[in-house]
N, C-alpha and C positions, 0 to 999 in steps of 0.2 A: 504494500500499500504506499503510495507516494505521500510525501510530507504535505501537510495542508497548512498554509500560512494563516495565522489568525491574529486578532487584535483583542486584547483583554484589558478592562479597567474596572476596578471596583466601583460600585454605584455610589454616586455622591462624592467621589474623591477627584480632586483636581490634579492636574499634572499631565505629562505627556503619555499618549497611548503607548503600551508596550507591545512589541512584536514577538510572537511565539509561534514556532512551527513544530508539529509533532507528527510522527509517523508510527503506526502500529506495525510491528515486525512479525512475520511469519517465516521461520527459518527455511521451510521448503520452497519458498519463492525467492530466496537469495541465491546469488552465484556462489561457486564453490568455496572459496576462502572465507567469504563473509558468512556463509552458512555455517562452516565449521567453527568460526570464531563465536558466533551467537550461541550455538549449541554447547560450545565449551563453557561459556559464561553461564548459561542456564544450569548446566550440571554442577558447576562450582557453587552457584547460589543455592541450589537444592542441598548440597552437602553442607553448606555454611548454616543454613536455616533449619535443616532437619525436615523440611517439607518437600516430598518428592515431586517431580514433575507430573502433571496430569492435564487432560485435555479440557477441563473446565476452568482453568485459570485465565486471567486477563493476559493478553499478549503483551510482551515487552514493548516499551515505547522508546524510540529515539527522539530526543527533544533538542531544540535549538532555541536559545534566548538571544534575541537580537540585541546588540548594544544600543543604548538610548541615543548615543551621539550620531549613530548612523541610520536611525530609524526613518528620519524625514530627509536625509541627505544633507543635513546641515546641523550645526550645533544647536542644542536646545537652550532655552532661556536659562541664565545662570542659576536661578532659584531652584531648578531641577538637576543641574549638574554639580552643584557645589557639594563636595563630600561632607558628611556630618561627623566625621571622625570615626575612629575604629569600632565604636559600638552604635553606629547609626546606619540603618539600611532603608531603601525604598521598597516598601511592600504594598504599593498602591493597588495591586491586583488582588490583595486579600490573602487570607489563610484558609487552610482546609485540612480535613482528615482524608486519608486515602481510601476511606469507606465511601467517599463522595461518589455519587453516580449510581448508587444502589449496589455497590460491591460490599455487602455486609459481612462476607467471609474472608476479607482480605486481612489476614493475620499480621503480615509484616511486609515491609518493602525494602528493596536495595537500590540506592542510587549510586551509579558508577560515573565518576567524573572523568570525561575523556580528554579534557584539556583544563589548563589553569587560565584565569582571566581576572580582570579588575572587578570588584564587586561580585554580584551573583551568589552571595552566600545563602546557604539554606539555614533558615532560622526557626528555632523551636522556643517560643516564648514561655511556654508552660513547663519546660524542663528545669528552669533555674529561678524563675521569678514567682514568688508566692501569690501576689495579686493576680498575675496572668493565669496561674493555675486555677484560681477561684473563677475567673471569667471564663476560661476554657471549660471547666467543669459545668457551668451554668449553661452554656451553649450546647455541650454534649448531652447533658441530662434532658434538655428540651428536644433532642433529636436532630440537631443541626449538624452539618458537615462542611459547610462553607460560609465564611463571614459575609459574602456578597450575595447570598441567595435571597430571593424575595420573601421567602418564608421566615427569615430572620426578622425582617421589618414587620411582617404581618403578626409575628408573635410578640411584638413589643420589645425585642432585644437588640435593636439597632445600636443603641448606646453601648451595650455590653460588647458587641462585636467591634465597634469603632475603637473603644478603649483597648481591647485586646490587640488590634492591629497597631495602634499607637505605641503600645508598650512593647510590642515585638520590634518595632522600628528603632526605639529609643532606649529601652531598659538595658543597663550594662550586665544585668543578670541573665538575659536571654542567651540560650545556647546558639552559637553561630559557627557554621562549618563552611570554611572557605574551599572553593573548588581547587583540587589538586590532581593533576593528571595521574590516573591509575588508582586513585583512592576510591574506596567504597564505603557507603554509609548505610548501616542497617538499623531500622527502628521498627517497633511493634505498634500496631493500631488497635489490637484487641488485648484485653487483660485476662488473666487466668482466674477470673471470678464471675459469677453470674451477675447479669445486669439487673437493675431495679429501676423503677420509675415508669414514665409514660411510654418509653420506647424500649422496654425490656426484651421483647422478642421471645417471650415464653421460655425464659431460662438461658437465652443466648449469652455468650461472653460479653461483658461489659466493654464499652469503647474506652480507650485510654485517652484522657484529656491531655496528657503530656505529649500526644502525637500531633497536636495542632502545628502546622508548619506552612512555610511559604518560601518561594524563591525570590530573593532580592533582585532588584534591577541590576543589569550588567552595565558597567562603566567602560570608558575607553572606546577602543575601535574593534576589539576582538570579542566575538560572541561567546556563548557557553554552550558546550555539547555535553549532554548526559544520556546514559542508557538507564532506563528505569525498569526494574523487574519486580512484579508484585506476586507474592505468594499467598494463595488462597487455601483454606482448610479443604482437604480432600473430601469428597462426597460421603465417604464411609465414616467420617468423623463429625459430621455436621449434626447439630440439633441438641439443644438442652445440655444436660450434665456432661454428655459424652464430648461435646465440643469444648466446653469449659475446661475439662480435664486435658484434652489434647493441647489447647492453647497454653495452659499452665505448664505442661510438660516441655513445650517448645521454648518458653521464656526461661525456665529453670536451666535448661540445657545450654542456652546461649550465655546466660549469666555465669554459670560454672566455667564455661570455656574462657569467658573474659577475665574472671578471677584468676584462672590458671595462667593467663598471659601476663597479667599485672604482677603476678607473684614471681 
């Protein structure tokens, strides 16, 4: 599938429109070496996460974030180009959970950075900022998966979403991951405990509010390329306590491996 250029902007947010192109990848449709590379990456991600490959998963995505300076073929107004310091990012397209779009069984995601660039950090506001975690939990408990969705406004949570985005842009306690060629970022969107509240899904795993994230605007003249692989709970493990137990096992497995590396 060819890349489709798109333009995204969070509702009610001023600033330049951001250019994003994405392509859904199917290894069988790629030429020899590209096919081998993608299949090797998928096998490695499956081994890393503990989730085997299966035919009900979301296809991997190749994504290109266009640098703001080159978006319109001329420099943007200074108020949008001026860097805000090491802990300031432009997240005007909003934040989301990877469960967004109806993918309720997306247990974890792996972002593989294919090049280094200026800006373009992946920001997790709820991972280190207490107030952001409260805001993210409020949105998550209400069943929302994107700060820019119309449903957020309709539910009266526009200010909650706006504050979360603002803190993601400015809080020094937000987790910020800079693009580095060959680096991979793994994070979970589901928790190893049953959900409660209005969107509990009948005992389905709870959504992890710490997984709210967004890609910051790219600066300079070089865009950002990423390969994104989403791992979904296999069909035989879906539903109620069975799925909760499966997710809990995956998270414990990765945590133990991390502790082993740090030791």
